[in-house]
N, C-alpha and C positions, 0 to 999 in steps of 0.2 A: 030953319032948314039946315041939314048937315051938308058940308061940302063933300066932294067926291072922296078926298083922302080920309076924312072923318068917318065916312061910311065904310069904305073898302079896307082900310088898314086893319080893323079888328077881324074882318073876314079872312084876310090873307094870313094874319097871325094864327087864327084858329085852324085854318086849313093846314098850315105848317106844323102846328102843335099836334094835330090829329094824325099827321102823315097820311092823309087821304088824297086820292087822285083829284085833280082840279075839276074834272067833269062830274065826278060823284058829289063833291062838295057843292058845286053850283046847282045840281039837280035837287039835292036834299034841301037847300035853302031858297030855291026858286030864284036863283040869280042867273043873269045872262052870262053864258060861258065865255064869250069873247071879252066882255067887260072884266070878268075876273082875271083872265089871262093878262089883259092890258094893265090892270092895277097891280097885279103881282109883279109884273116886269118893271113897272114904274117905281114901285116901292123898293124893290131890290136894287135898282139902278141908283136911286137916291141914297140908299144905305151905303153902297159902294163908294159914291162920291164923298160922302161925309167922313168915311173912315180913312180915305186917302189911299195912296198906293202903298203896298207893303214895303217895309224897309229892306234895303239890300244889305246883305251881310258883307263884311269886309273880306277881301281875299287874303288879308294878312292876319296872322294869329300871333298873339303875344306868347313868347316862350321864355320860361325861366329855367336856368340851369343851376341846380343846387350844388354841383361839384364841378370844378374845372375839368374840361375834356381836353386831353392832350392828344393831338393827332400823331399818328405814327408816320414819321417821315422816312421815305425811302432813301437809301444812300444816293447821293448826288443831287437830290431835289433841293429846292430853295424856296423859302418863304420870306416875302418882303412885307414888312409892316409899315404902311405909309402914313398912318395916323389912327386915331381912335375909330375902331370898327372897320378899317380898310386894310385888307390883307390880300396879297397876290401869291398864290401857290403855283410854283413852276416845277415841271418835272426835272429840270436840270438848271445849273447855274447859267444865267444869261451872259452874253458877250459884254465886255466892259463898255463898249460903245452904246449898247442898248441901255445899260444902266445910266450912263451919262445923259443920254437923250431923255430918259424918264425923269431924272433929277431936274433937268432944264425945264421940261414940260410942267413939272409940279410947281415950279417957281414962276411959271408964265413966260419963260424965255424960249427962244427958238434955237 
């Protein structure tokens, strides 16, 4: 004797392949409509669980620059390079006290 899944899975697949309405397929094959709905839902739910959740794409995108890009600095602006990949762009030269405090903070001093 066939189990429920062995019996219903081919019907659900055929119904999907034919792109026919569930009620029409059930009537044509002498199947209980509520059972066909139940098994179609159960088979689709099982397929979703096995495939797992869709992968999330990263919010970051790798970027490759083929030529160096030089920023146009405005007169009086200031760019501080603090290390590899760390730049601070300021609209004007900061006060010496601010620069000293930044230097101390970079070295973990107060």
